[in-house]
N, CA, C and O atoms as a Maestro MAE file, in Angstrom:
{
 s_m_m2io_version
 :::
 2.0.0
}

f_m_ct {
 s_m_title
 :::
 protein
 m_atom[324] {
  # First column is atom index #
  i_m_mmod_type
  r_m_x_coord
  r_m_y_coord
  r_m_z_coord
  i_m_residue_number
  s_m_chain_name
  s_m_pdb_residue_name
  s_m_pdb_atom_name
  i_m_atomic_number
  :::
  1 25 -214.350 148.225 -6.752 1 A "UNK " " N  " 7
  2 3 -213.959 150.147 -6.965 1 A "UNK " " CA " 6
  3 2 -214.853 150.544 -6.973 1 A "UNK " " C  " 6
  4 15 -215.766 150.235 -7.739 1 A "UNK " " O  " 8
  5 25 -214.881 151.495 -5.980 2 A "UNK " " N  " 7
  6 3 -216.213 152.067 -6.054 2 A "UNK " " CA " 6
  7 2 -216.700 153.937 -6.855 2 A "UNK " " C  " 6
  8 15 -216.055 154.970 -7.039 2 A "UNK " " O  " 8
  9 25 -218.482 153.411 -7.174 3 A "UNK " " N  " 7
  10 3 -218.472 154.380 -7.703 3 A "UNK " " CA " 6
  11 2 -217.786 155.951 -7.540 3 A "UNK " " C  " 6
  12 15 -217.037 156.040 -6.568 3 A "UNK " " O  " 8
  13 25 -217.879 156.700 -8.032 4 A "UNK " " N  " 7
  14 3 -217.453 158.434 -8.708 4 A "UNK " " CA " 6
  15 2 -218.025 159.154 -7.570 4 A "UNK " " C  " 6
  16 15 -219.155 158.806 -7.225 4 A "UNK " " O  " 8
  17 25 -217.435 160.117 -6.911 5 A "UNK " " N  " 7
  18 3 -218.385 161.114 -6.189 5 A "UNK " " CA " 6
  19 2 -219.176 161.753 -6.663 5 A "UNK " " C  " 6
  20 15 -218.907 162.232 -7.765 5 A "UNK " " O  " 8
  21 25 -220.574 162.061 -6.012 6 A "UNK " " N  " 7
  22 3 -221.569 163.197 -6.307 6 A "UNK " " CA " 6
  23 2 -220.803 164.891 -6.516 6 A "UNK " " C  " 6
  24 15 -221.404 165.719 -7.201 6 A "UNK " " O  " 8
  25 25 -219.818 165.152 -6.032 7 A "UNK " " N  " 7
  26 3 -219.485 166.477 -5.105 7 A "UNK " " CA " 6
  27 2 -218.514 166.450 -7.094 7 A "UNK " " C  " 6
  28 15 -218.759 167.342 -7.907 7 A "UNK " " O  " 8
  29 25 -217.663 165.436 -7.372 8 A "UNK " " N  " 7
  30 3 -217.332 165.705 -8.639 8 A "UNK " " CA " 6
  31 2 -218.187 166.275 -10.508 8 A "UNK " " C  " 6
  32 15 -217.789 167.020 -11.404 8 A "UNK " " O  " 8
  33 25 -219.137 165.638 -10.366 9 A "UNK " " N  " 7
  34 3 -220.681 165.739 -11.415 9 A "UNK " " CA " 6
  35 2 -220.887 167.138 -10.136 9 A "UNK " " C  " 6
  36 15 -220.078 167.991 -10.503 9 A "UNK " " O  " 8
  37 25 -221.248 167.395 -9.506 10 A "UNK " " N  " 7
  38 3 -222.224 169.016 -9.053 10 A "UNK " " CA " 6
  39 2 -220.601 169.686 -10.095 10 A "UNK " " C  " 6
  40 15 -220.659 169.913 -11.303 10 A "UNK " " O  " 8
  41 25 -219.574 169.839 -9.408 11 A "UNK " " N  " 7
  42 3 -218.736 170.483 -9.663 11 A "UNK " " CA " 6
  43 2 -218.386 171.340 -11.435 11 A "UNK " " C  " 6
  44 15 -217.790 172.269 -11.979 11 A "UNK " " O  " 8
  45 25 -219.726 169.591 -11.793 12 A "UNK " " N  " 7
  46 3 -218.937 170.281 -13.462 12 A "UNK " " CA " 6
  47 2 -220.481 170.908 -13.772 12 A "UNK " " C  " 6
  48 15 -220.625 172.050 -14.210 12 A "UNK " " O  " 8
  49 25 -221.745 169.896 -13.449 13 A "UNK " " N  " 7
  50 3 -223.029 170.599 -13.618 13 A "UNK " " CA " 6
  51 2 -222.141 171.940 -13.348 13 A "UNK " " C  " 6
  52 15 -221.075 171.633 -13.881 13 A "UNK " " O  " 8
  53 25 -222.023 172.904 -12.962 14 A "UNK " " N  " 7
  54 3 -222.313 173.828 -12.050 14 A "UNK " " CA " 6
  55 2 -220.907 175.023 -12.611 14 A "UNK " " C  " 6
  56 15 -220.619 176.078 -12.045 14 A "UNK " " O  " 8
  57 25 -220.425 174.609 -13.496 15 A "UNK " " N  " 7
  58 3 -219.262 174.943 -15.263 15 A "UNK " " CA " 6
  59 2 -220.572 174.671 -16.437 15 A "UNK " " C  " 6
  60 15 -221.527 175.365 -16.786 15 A "UNK " " O  " 8
  61 25 -220.299 173.909 -16.656 16 A "UNK " " N  " 7
  62 3 -221.962 174.103 -17.350 16 A "UNK " " CA " 6
  63 2 -222.436 174.459 -17.309 16 A "UNK " " C  " 6
  64 15 -222.502 175.176 -18.308 16 A "UNK " " O  " 8
  65 25 -223.497 174.695 -16.373 17 A "UNK " " N  " 7
  66 3 -224.341 175.813 -16.778 17 A "UNK " " CA " 6
  67 2 -223.929 177.290 -16.489 17 A "UNK " " C  " 6
  68 15 -224.639 178.288 -16.365 17 A "UNK " " O  " 8
  69 25 -222.538 177.134 -16.415 18 A "UNK " " N  " 7
  70 3 -222.844 179.019 -16.369 18 A "UNK " " CA " 6
  71 2 -221.758 178.966 -17.897 18 A "UNK " " C  " 6
  72 15 -220.885 179.821 -18.049 18 A "UNK " " O  " 8
  73 25 -222.008 177.745 -19.022 19 A "UNK " " N  " 7
  74 3 -222.017 177.959 -20.091 19 A "UNK " " CA " 6
  75 2 -222.785 178.234 -21.396 19 A "UNK " " C  " 6
  76 15 -222.796 178.953 -22.395 19 A "UNK " " O  " 8
  77 25 -223.774 176.659 -20.433 20 A "UNK " " N  " 7
  78 3 -224.958 176.446 -21.317 20 A "UNK " " CA " 6
  79 2 -226.195 176.635 -20.519 20 A "UNK " " C  " 6
  80 15 -225.884 176.652 -19.328 20 A "UNK " " O  " 8
  81 25 -227.579 176.795 -20.707 21 A "UNK " " N  " 7
  82 3 -228.631 176.797 -20.726 21 A "UNK " " CA " 6
  83 2 -229.527 175.225 -20.670 21 A "UNK " " C  " 6
  84 15 -230.002 174.801 -21.724 21 A "UNK " " O  " 8
  85 25 -229.662 174.614 -19.669 22 A "UNK " " N  " 7
  86 3 -230.033 173.233 -19.719 22 A "UNK " " CA " 6
  87 2 -231.338 172.731 -19.626 22 A "UNK " " C  " 6
  88 15 -231.190 171.594 -19.178 22 A "UNK " " O  " 8
  89 25 -232.218 172.885 -19.753 23 A "UNK " " N  " 7
  90 3 -233.186 172.462 -18.662 23 A "UNK " " CA " 6
  91 2 -233.155 171.600 -17.119 23 A "UNK " " C  " 6
  92 15 -233.635 172.005 -16.061 23 A "UNK " " O  " 8
  93 25 -232.560 170.521 -17.322 24 A "UNK " " N  " 7
  94 3 -232.355 170.172 -15.798 24 A "UNK " " CA " 6
  95 2 -231.248 169.622 -15.897 24 A "UNK " " C  " 6
  96 15 -231.490 168.482 -15.500 24 A "UNK " " O  " 8
  97 25 -230.089 169.666 -16.186 25 A "UNK " " N  " 7
  98 3 -228.567 168.946 -16.148 25 A "UNK " " CA " 6
  99 2 -228.391 168.627 -14.403 25 A "UNK " " C  " 6
  100 15 -228.487 169.005 -13.235 25 A "UNK " " O  " 8
  101 25 -228.000 167.434 -15.549 26 A "UNK " " N  " 7
  102 3 -227.445 166.779 -13.462 26 A "UNK " " CA " 6
  103 2 -227.660 164.678 -14.230 26 A "UNK " " C  " 6
  104 15 -228.476 164.017 -14.872 26 A "UNK " " O  " 8
  105 25 -226.647 164.548 -13.728 27 A "UNK " " N  " 7
  106 3 -225.905 162.929 -13.500 27 A "UNK " " CA " 6
  107 2 -227.048 161.677 -13.604 27 A "UNK " " C  " 6
  108 15 -227.715 161.093 -12.750 27 A "UNK " " O  " 8
  109 25 -226.938 161.556 -15.104 28 A "UNK " " N  " 7
  110 3 -228.120 159.597 -15.174 28 A "UNK " " CA " 6
  111 2 -226.999 158.620 -14.096 28 A "UNK " " C  " 6
  112 15 -227.294 158.230 -12.967 28 A "UNK " " O  " 8
  113 25 -225.501 158.347 -14.908 29 A "UNK " " N  " 7
  114 3 -225.574 156.847 -13.590 29 A "UNK " " CA " 6
  115 2 -224.061 158.257 -13.972 29 A "UNK " " C  " 6
  116 15 -223.948 159.207 -14.747 29 A "UNK " " O  " 8
  117 25 -223.214 157.628 -12.933 30 A "UNK " " N  " 7
  118 3 -221.759 157.651 -13.029 30 A "UNK " " CA " 6
  119 2 -220.737 156.541 -12.821 30 A "UNK " " C  " 6
  120 15 -220.952 155.592 -12.067 30 A "UNK " " O  " 8
  121 25 -219.623 156.699 -13.516 31 A "UNK " " N  " 7
  122 3 -218.394 154.897 -13.657 31 A "UNK " " CA " 6
  123 2 -217.046 156.451 -13.539 31 A "UNK " " C  " 6
  124 15 -216.856 157.666 -13.605 31 A "UNK " " O  " 8
  125 25 -216.354 154.779 -13.270 32 A "UNK " " N  " 7
  126 3 -214.999 154.939 -13.027 32 A "UNK " " CA " 6
  127 2 -214.866 154.438 -14.428 32 A "UNK " " C  " 6
  128 15 -215.494 153.444 -14.792 32 A "UNK " " O  " 8
  129 25 -214.097 155.073 -15.197 33 A "UNK " " N  " 7
  130 3 -213.132 153.732 -16.095 33 A "UNK " " CA " 6
  131 2 -211.321 152.759 -16.538 33 A "UNK " " C  " 6
  132 15 -210.164 153.163 -16.421 33 A "UNK " " O  " 8
  133 25 -211.727 151.785 -16.903 34 A "UNK " " N  " 7
  134 3 -210.910 151.147 -16.629 34 A "UNK " " CA " 6
  135 2 -209.734 151.116 -17.769 34 A "UNK " " C  " 6
  136 15 -209.970 150.114 -18.443 34 A "UNK " " O  " 8
  137 25 -208.787 151.654 -18.185 35 A "UNK " " N  " 7
  138 3 -208.369 151.121 -19.355 35 A "UNK " " CA " 6
  139 2 -207.076 150.732 -19.852 35 A "UNK " " C  " 6
  140 15 -206.240 151.442 -19.292 35 A "UNK " " O  " 8
  141 25 -206.468 149.830 -20.744 36 A "UNK " " N  " 7
  142 3 -206.439 148.813 -20.988 36 A "UNK " " CA " 6
  143 2 -204.980 149.601 -21.310 36 A "UNK " " C  " 6
  144 15 -204.984 150.587 -22.048 36 A "UNK " " O  " 8
  145 25 -203.689 149.078 -20.683 37 A "UNK " " N  " 7
  146 3 -202.124 149.508 -20.628 37 A "UNK " " CA " 6
  147 2 -201.349 148.882 -21.234 37 A "UNK " " C  " 6
  148 15 -200.484 148.523 -20.435 37 A "UNK " " O  " 8
  149 25 -201.087 148.444 -22.428 38 A "UNK " " N  " 7
  150 3 -200.046 147.337 -22.902 38 A "UNK " " CA " 6
  151 2 -198.688 148.696 -22.950 38 A "UNK " " C  " 6
  152 15 -198.656 149.720 -23.633 38 A "UNK " " O  " 8
  153 25 -198.070 148.367 -22.321 39 A "UNK " " N  " 7
  154 3 -196.623 149.435 -22.523 39 A "UNK " " CA " 6
  155 2 -196.236 148.776 -24.094 39 A "UNK " " C  " 6
  156 15 -196.531 147.762 -24.727 39 A "UNK " " O  " 8
  157 25 -195.339 150.083 -24.316 40 A "UNK " " N  " 7
  158 3 -195.073 150.291 -25.919 40 A "UNK " " CA " 6
  159 2 -195.702 150.109 -26.825 40 A "UNK " " C  " 6
  160 15 -195.109 149.663 -27.808 40 A "UNK " " O  " 8
  161 25 -197.376 150.394 -26.945 41 A "UNK " " N  " 7
  162 3 -197.996 150.480 -28.135 41 A "UNK " " CA " 6
  163 2 -199.138 150.695 -27.706 41 A "UNK " " C  " 6
  164 15 -199.809 150.321 -26.744 41 A "UNK " " O  " 8
  165 25 -199.269 151.390 -28.605 42 A "UNK " " N  " 7
  166 3 -200.923 152.139 -28.375 42 A "UNK " " CA " 6
  167 2 -202.343 151.474 -28.713 42 A "UNK " " C  " 6
  168 15 -203.490 151.757 -28.368 42 A "UNK " " O  " 8
  169 25 -201.839 150.553 -29.464 43 A "UNK " " N  " 7
  170 3 -203.165 150.057 -30.084 43 A "UNK " " CA " 6
  171 2 -203.278 148.768 -30.139 43 A "UNK " " C  " 6
  172 15 -202.347 148.630 -30.933 43 A "UNK " " O  " 8
  173 25 -203.774 147.295 -29.897 44 A "UNK " " N  " 7
  174 3 -203.431 145.979 -29.614 44 A "UNK " " CA " 6
  175 2 -204.458 146.318 -30.887 44 A "UNK " " C  " 6
  176 15 -205.284 147.231 -30.895 44 A "UNK " " O  " 8
  177 25 -204.250 145.525 -31.778 45 A "UNK " " N  " 7
  178 3 -205.166 144.686 -33.259 45 A "UNK " " CA " 6
  179 2 -204.761 143.356 -33.288 45 A "UNK " " C  " 6
  180 15 -203.647 142.997 -33.672 45 A "UNK " " O  " 8
  181 25 -206.098 142.232 -32.682 46 A "UNK " " N  " 7
  182 3 -206.332 140.933 -33.098 46 A "UNK " " CA " 6
  183 2 -206.933 140.733 -34.471 46 A "UNK " " C  " 6
  184 15 -207.168 141.456 -35.439 46 A "UNK " " O  " 8
  185 25 -207.070 139.581 -34.192 47 A "UNK " " N  " 7
  186 3 -207.509 138.804 -35.543 47 A "UNK " " CA " 6
  187 2 -207.399 137.545 -35.040 47 A "UNK " " C  " 6
  188 15 -206.320 136.965 -34.921 47 A "UNK " " O  " 8
  189 25 -209.230 136.756 -34.517 48 A "UNK " " N  " 7
  190 3 -208.839 135.962 -33.244 48 A "UNK " " CA " 6
  191 2 -209.464 134.564 -34.331 48 A "UNK " " C  " 6
  192 15 -209.557 133.372 -34.037 48 A "UNK " " O  " 8
  193 25 -209.847 135.318 -35.741 49 A "UNK " " N  " 7
  194 3 -210.308 133.921 -36.554 49 A "UNK " " CA " 6
  195 2 -210.906 135.340 -38.219 49 A "UNK " " C  " 6
  196 15 -211.754 136.228 -38.126 49 A "UNK " " O  " 8
  197 25 -210.182 135.033 -39.282 50 A "UNK " " N  " 7
  198 3 -210.666 134.702 -40.174 50 A "UNK " " CA " 6
  199 2 -211.805 135.557 -40.563 50 A "UNK " " C  " 6
  200 15 -212.893 135.089 -40.228 50 A "UNK " " O  " 8
  201 25 -211.854 137.086 -41.399 51 A "UNK " " N  " 7
  202 3 -213.080 137.894 -41.190 51 A "UNK " " CA " 6
  203 2 -212.851 138.668 -40.131 51 A "UNK " " C  " 6
  204 15 -213.087 139.858 -40.336 51 A "UNK " " O  " 8
  205 25 -212.481 138.398 -39.097 52 A "UNK " " N  " 7
  206 3 -212.729 138.940 -37.738 52 A "UNK " " CA " 6
  207 2 -211.513 140.264 -37.129 52 A "UNK " " C  " 6
  208 15 -210.579 139.909 -36.410 52 A "UNK " " O  " 8
  209 25 -211.706 141.915 -37.568 53 A "UNK " " N  " 7
  210 3 -210.256 142.621 -36.687 53 A "UNK " " CA " 6
  211 2 -210.580 142.639 -35.366 53 A "UNK " " C  " 6
  212 15 -211.713 142.170 -35.266 53 A "UNK " " O  " 8
  213 25 -210.079 142.995 -34.139 54 A "UNK " " N  " 7
  214 3 -209.839 143.713 -33.021 54 A "UNK " " CA " 6
  215 2 -209.760 144.798 -32.829 54 A "UNK " " C  " 6
  216 15 -210.317 145.352 -33.777 54 A "UNK " " O  " 8
  217 25 -209.405 145.492 -32.171 55 A "UNK " " N  " 7
  218 3 -208.982 146.263 -32.028 55 A "UNK " " CA " 6
  219 2 -208.806 147.335 -31.136 55 A "UNK " " C  " 6
  220 15 -208.023 148.170 -31.588 55 A "UNK " " O  " 8
  221 25 -209.282 147.618 -29.972 56 A "UNK " " N  " 7
  222 3 -208.746 148.310 -28.365 56 A "UNK " " CA " 6
  223 2 -207.866 149.528 -27.973 56 A "UNK " " C  " 6
  224 15 -208.029 149.529 -26.753 56 A "UNK " " O  " 8
  225 25 -206.955 150.664 -28.273 57 A "UNK " " N  " 7
  226 3 -206.298 151.646 -27.864 57 A "UNK " " CA " 6
  227 2 -205.693 150.967 -26.505 57 A "UNK " " C  " 6
  228 15 -206.262 149.904 -26.259 57 A "UNK " " O  " 8
  229 25 -205.059 151.189 -25.917 58 A "UNK " " N  " 7
  230 3 -203.564 150.872 -24.717 58 A "UNK " " CA " 6
  231 2 -202.969 152.175 -24.746 58 A "UNK " " C  " 6
  232 15 -201.750 152.249 -24.900 58 A "UNK " " O  " 8
  233 25 -203.509 152.987 -24.647 59 A "UNK " " N  " 7
  234 3 -202.488 154.069 -24.108 59 A "UNK " " CA " 6
  235 2 -203.567 155.569 -23.167 59 A "UNK " " C  " 6
  236 15 -203.265 156.724 -22.866 59 A "UNK " " O  " 8
  237 25 -204.917 154.695 -22.976 60 A "UNK " " N  " 7
  238 3 -205.396 155.791 -22.728 60 A "UNK " " CA " 6
  239 2 -205.953 156.665 -23.558 60 A "UNK " " C  " 6
  240 15 -206.420 157.632 -22.956 60 A "UNK " " O  " 8
  241 25 -206.058 156.688 -24.492 61 A "UNK " " N  " 7
  242 3 -206.024 158.085 -25.852 61 A "UNK " " CA " 6
  243 2 -206.872 157.857 -27.377 61 A "UNK " " C  " 6
  244 15 -206.602 158.284 -28.500 61 A "UNK " " O  " 8
  245 25 -208.389 156.702 -26.716 62 A "UNK " " N  " 7
  246 3 -209.170 155.806 -27.749 62 A "UNK " " CA " 6
  247 2 -209.295 157.581 -28.417 62 A "UNK " " C  " 6
  248 15 -208.632 158.177 -29.266 62 A "UNK " " O  " 8
  249 25 -210.739 158.083 -27.360 63 A "UNK " " N  " 7
  250 3 -211.259 159.757 -28.342 63 A "UNK " " CA " 6
  251 2 -210.111 159.827 -28.609 63 A "UNK " " C  " 6
  252 15 -209.828 158.920 -27.827 63 A "UNK " " O  " 8
  253 25 -209.087 160.115 -29.054 64 A "UNK " " N  " 7
  254 3 -207.884 161.181 -29.138 64 A "UNK " " CA " 6
  255 2 -207.049 160.522 -30.886 64 A "UNK " " C  " 6
  256 15 -206.469 160.933 -31.891 64 A "UNK " " O  " 8
  257 25 -207.509 159.379 -30.286 65 A "UNK " " N  " 7
  258 3 -206.456 158.717 -31.191 65 A "UNK " " CA " 6
  259 2 -207.520 157.847 -32.484 65 A "UNK " " C  " 6
  260 15 -207.489 158.047 -33.698 65 A "UNK " " O  " 8
  261 25 -208.165 157.133 -31.928 66 A "UNK " " N  " 7
  262 3 -208.776 155.639 -32.125 66 A "UNK " " CA " 6
  263 2 -209.621 156.367 -34.040 66 A "UNK " " C  " 6
  264 15 -209.810 155.752 -35.089 66 A "UNK " " O  " 8
  265 25 -209.724 156.928 -33.898 67 A "UNK " " N  " 7
  266 3 -210.115 157.212 -35.525 67 A "UNK " " CA " 6
  267 2 -209.365 157.026 -36.566 67 A "UNK " " C  " 6
  268 15 -209.715 156.654 -37.686 67 A "UNK " " O  " 8
  269 25 -207.492 157.499 -35.879 68 A "UNK " " N  " 7
  270 3 -206.563 157.549 -36.738 68 A "UNK " " CA " 6
  271 2 -205.644 155.893 -37.254 68 A "UNK " " C  " 6
  272 15 -204.922 155.235 -38.004 68 A "UNK " " O  " 8
  273 25 -206.612 156.087 -35.880 69 A "UNK " " N  " 7
  274 3 -205.806 154.565 -35.642 69 A "UNK " " CA " 6
  275 2 -206.678 153.539 -36.322 69 A "UNK " " C  " 6
  276 15 -206.270 152.597 -37.001 69 A "UNK " " O  " 8
  277 25 -207.912 153.837 -36.055 70 A "UNK " " N  " 7
  278 3 -209.629 153.026 -37.714 70 A "UNK " " CA " 6
  279 2 -209.048 153.333 -38.901 70 A "UNK " " C  " 6
  280 15 -208.876 152.304 -39.555 70 A "UNK " " O  " 8
  281 25 -208.600 154.504 -39.566 71 A "UNK " " N  " 7
  282 3 -208.163 154.216 -40.658 71 A "UNK " " CA " 6
  283 2 -206.635 153.167 -40.784 71 A "UNK " " C  " 6
  284 15 -206.688 152.273 -41.628 71 A "UNK " " O  " 8
  285 25 -206.263 153.206 -40.547 72 A "UNK " " N  " 7
  286 3 -204.991 152.202 -41.318 72 A "UNK " " CA " 6
  287 2 -205.327 151.073 -40.295 72 A "UNK " " C  " 6
  288 15 -204.421 150.260 -40.107 72 A "UNK " " O  " 8
  289 25 -206.837 150.846 -39.400 73 A "UNK " " N  " 7
  290 3 -206.346 148.699 -39.432 73 A "UNK " " CA " 6
  291 2 -207.583 148.614 -40.408 73 A "UNK " " C  " 6
  292 15 -207.551 147.559 -41.040 73 A "UNK " " O  " 8
  293 25 -209.066 149.710 -40.833 74 A "UNK " " N  " 7
  294 3 -209.581 149.697 -42.181 74 A "UNK " " CA " 6
  295 2 -208.562 149.905 -42.920 74 A "UNK " " C  " 6
  296 15 -208.759 151.103 -42.712 74 A "UNK " " O  " 8
  297 25 -207.594 149.902 -43.632 75 A "UNK " " N  " 7
  298 3 -206.816 150.302 -45.203 75 A "UNK " " CA " 6
  299 2 -206.846 149.094 -45.206 75 A "UNK " " C  " 6
  300 15 -207.612 148.498 -45.963 75 A "UNK " " O  " 8
  301 25 -205.814 148.292 -44.150 76 A "UNK " " N  " 7
  302 3 -205.263 147.118 -43.565 76 A "UNK " " CA " 6
  303 2 -206.247 145.909 -43.456 76 A "UNK " " C  " 6
  304 15 -205.857 144.919 -44.076 76 A "UNK " " O  " 8
  305 25 -207.069 145.817 -43.005 77 A "UNK " " N  " 7
  306 3 -208.500 145.074 -43.454 77 A "UNK " " CA " 6
  307 2 -209.290 145.159 -45.132 77 A "UNK " " C  " 6
  308 15 -209.740 144.304 -45.895 77 A "UNK " " O  " 8
  309 25 -209.200 146.199 -45.166 78 A "UNK " " N  " 7
  310 3 -209.264 146.533 -47.200 78 A "UNK " " CA " 6
  311 2 -208.454 146.314 -48.114 78 A "UNK " " C  " 6
  312 15 -208.907 146.490 -49.245 78 A "UNK " " O  " 8
  313 25 -207.190 145.921 -48.020 79 A "UNK " " N  " 7
  314 3 -205.968 146.109 -48.342 79 A "UNK " " CA " 6
  315 2 -205.692 147.088 -48.950 79 A "UNK " " C  " 6
  316 15 -206.016 147.216 -50.131 79 A "UNK " " O  " 8
  317 25 -205.185 147.789 -48.435 80 A "UNK " " N  " 7
  318 3 -205.074 149.418 -49.002 80 A "UNK " " CA " 6
  319 2 -203.894 150.288 -48.105 80 A "UNK " " C  " 6
  320 15 -204.147 150.578 -46.936 80 A "UNK " " O  " 8
  321 25 -203.085 150.533 -48.493 81 A "UNK " " N  " 7
  322 3 -201.567 151.346 -48.416 81 A "UNK " " CA " 6
  323 2 -202.104 151.942 -47.624 81 A "UNK " " C  " 6
  324 15 -201.522 152.854 -47.037 81 A "UNK " " O  " 8
  :::
 }
 m_bond[323] {
  # First column is bond index #
  i_m_from
  i_m_to
  i_m_order
  :::
  1 1 2 1
  2 2 3 1
  3 3 4 2
  4 3 5 1
  5 5 6 1
  6 6 7 1
  7 7 8 2
  8 7 9 1
  9 9 10 1
  10 10 11 1
  11 11 12 2
  12 11 13 1
  13 13 14 1
  14 14 15 1
  15 15 16 2
  16 15 17 1
  17 17 18 1
  18 18 19 1
  19 19 20 2
  20 19 21 1
  21 21 22 1
  22 22 23 1
  23 23 24 2
  24 23 25 1
  25 25 26 1
  26 26 27 1
  27 27 28 2
  28 27 29 1
  29 29 30 1
  30 30 31 1
  31 31 32 2
  32 31 33 1
  33 33 34 1
  34 34 35 1
  35 35 36 2
  36 35 37 1
  37 37 38 1
  38 38 39 1
  39 39 40 2
  40 39 41 1
  41 41 42 1
  42 42 43 1
  43 43 44 2
  44 43 45 1
  45 45 46 1
  46 46 47 1
  47 47 48 2
  48 47 49 1
  49 49 50 1
  50 50 51 1
  51 51 52 2
  52 51 53 1
  53 53 54 1
  54 54 55 1
  55 55 56 2
  56 55 57 1
  57 57 58 1
  58 58 59 1
  59 59 60 2
  60 59 61 1
  61 61 62 1
  62 62 63 1
  63 63 64 2
  64 63 65 1
  65 65 66 1
  66 66 67 1
  67 67 68 2
  68 67 69 1
  69 69 70 1
  70 70 71 1
  71 71 72 2
  72 71 73 1
  73 73 74 1
  74 74 75 1
  75 75 76 2
  76 75 77 1
  77 77 78 1
  78 78 79 1
  79 79 80 2
  80 79 81 1
  81 81 82 1
  82 82 83 1
  83 83 84 2
  84 83 85 1
  85 85 86 1
  86 86 87 1
  87 87 88 2
  88 87 89 1
  89 89 90 1
  90 90 91 1
  91 91 92 2
  92 91 93 1
  93 93 94 1
  94 94 95 1
  95 95 96 2
  96 95 97 1
  97 97 98 1
  98 98 99 1
  99 99 100 2
  100 99 101 1
  101 101 102 1
  102 102 103 1
  103 103 104 2
  104 103 105 1
  105 105 106 1
  106 106 107 1
  107 107 108 2
  108 107 109 1
  109 109 110 1
  110 110 111 1
  111 111 112 2
  112 111 113 1
  113 113 114 1
  114 114 115 1
  115 115 116 2
  116 115 117 1
  117 117 118 1
  118 118 119 1
  119 119 120 2
  120 119 121 1
  121 121 122 1
  122 122 123 1
  123 123 124 2
  124 123 125 1
  125 125 126 1
  126 126 127 1
  127 127 128 2
  128 127 129 1
  129 129 130 1
  130 130 131 1
  131 131 132 2
  132 131 133 1
  133 133 134 1
  134 134 135 1
  135 135 136 2
  136 135 137 1
  137 137 138 1
  138 138 139 1
  139 139 140 2
  140 139 141 1
  141 141 142 1
  142 142 143 1
  143 143 144 2
  144 143 145 1
  145 145 146 1
  146 146 147 1
  147 147 148 2
  148 147 149 1
  149 149 150 1
  150 150 151 1
  151 151 152 2
  152 151 153 1
  153 153 154 1
  154 154 155 1
  155 155 156 2
  156 155 157 1
  157 157 158 1
  158 158 159 1
  159 159 160 2
  160 159 161 1
  161 161 162 1
  162 162 163 1
  163 163 164 2
  164 163 165 1
  165 165 166 1
  166 166 167 1
  167 167 168 2
  168 167 169 1
  169 169 170 1
  170 170 171 1
  171 171 172 2
  172 171 173 1
  173 173 174 1
  174 174 175 1
  175 175 176 2
  176 175 177 1
  177 177 178 1
  178 178 179 1
  179 179 180 2
  180 179 181 1
  181 181 182 1
  182 182 183 1
  183 183 184 2
  184 183 185 1
  185 185 186 1
  186 186 187 1
  187 187 188 2
  188 187 189 1
  189 189 190 1
  190 190 191 1
  191 191 192 2
  192 191 193 1
  193 193 194 1
  194 194 195 1
  195 195 196 2
  196 195 197 1
  197 197 198 1
  198 198 199 1
  199 199 200 2
  200 199 201 1
  201 201 202 1
  202 202 203 1
  203 203 204 2
  204 203 205 1
  205 205 206 1
  206 206 207 1
  207 207 208 2
  208 207 209 1
  209 209 210 1
  210 210 211 1
  211 211 212 2
  212 211 213 1
  213 213 214 1
  214 214 215 1
  215 215 216 2
  216 215 217 1
  217 217 218 1
  218 218 219 1
  219 219 220 2
  220 219 221 1
  221 221 222 1
  222 222 223 1
  223 223 224 2
  224 223 225 1
  225 225 226 1
  226 226 227 1
  227 227 228 2
  228 227 229 1
  229 229 230 1
  230 230 231 1
  231 231 232 2
  232 231 233 1
  233 233 234 1
  234 234 235 1
  235 235 236 2
  236 235 237 1
  237 237 238 1
  238 238 239 1
  239 239 240 2
  240 239 241 1
  241 241 242 1
  242 242 243 1
  243 243 244 2
  244 243 245 1
  245 245 246 1
  246 246 247 1
  247 247 248 2
  248 247 249 1
  249 249 250 1
  250 250 251 1
  251 251 252 2
  252 251 253 1
  253 253 254 1
  254 254 255 1
  255 255 256 2
  256 255 257 1
  257 257 258 1
  258 258 259 1
  259 259 260 2
  260 259 261 1
  261 261 262 1
  262 262 263 1
  263 263 264 2
  264 263 265 1
  265 265 266 1
  266 266 267 1
  267 267 268 2
  268 267 269 1
  269 269 270 1
  270 270 271 1
  271 271 272 2
  272 271 273 1
  273 273 274 1
  274 274 275 1
  275 275 276 2
  276 275 277 1
  277 277 278 1
  278 278 279 1
  279 279 280 2
  280 279 281 1
  281 281 282 1
  282 282 283 1
  283 283 284 2
  284 283 285 1
  285 285 286 1
  286 286 287 1
  287 287 288 2
  288 287 289 1
  289 289 290 1
  290 290 291 1
  291 291 292 2
  292 291 293 1
  293 293 294 1
  294 294 295 1
  295 295 296 2
  296 295 297 1
  297 297 298 1
  298 298 299 1
  299 299 300 2
  300 299 301 1
  301 301 302 1
  302 302 303 1
  303 303 304 2
  304 303 305 1
  305 305 306 1
  306 306 307 1
  307 307 308 2
  308 307 309 1
  309 309 310 1
  310 310 311 1
  311 311 312 2
  312 311 313 1
  313 313 314 1
  314 314 315 1
  315 315 316 2
  316 315 317 1
  317 317 318 1
  318 318 319 1
  319 319 320 2
  320 319 321 1
  321 321 322 1
  322 322 323 1
  323 323 324 2
  :::
 }
}
């Protein structure tokens, strides 16, 4: 997988500069995200061993829906409806 283009970062930084004043805006690191995908499910919740719960979003909306999923998972782990 190739790293993301500097051109994209430059466009974003130009737009950012139009909104806020920063000392020296720039990209520190670049990456391309790979999202988990599981058709028909928004989240995968696993219990690999007693006392351990693993959760991953499987629809690319982790930052958007993650907190509501976390609320439900934590409630389940704590035995709350």
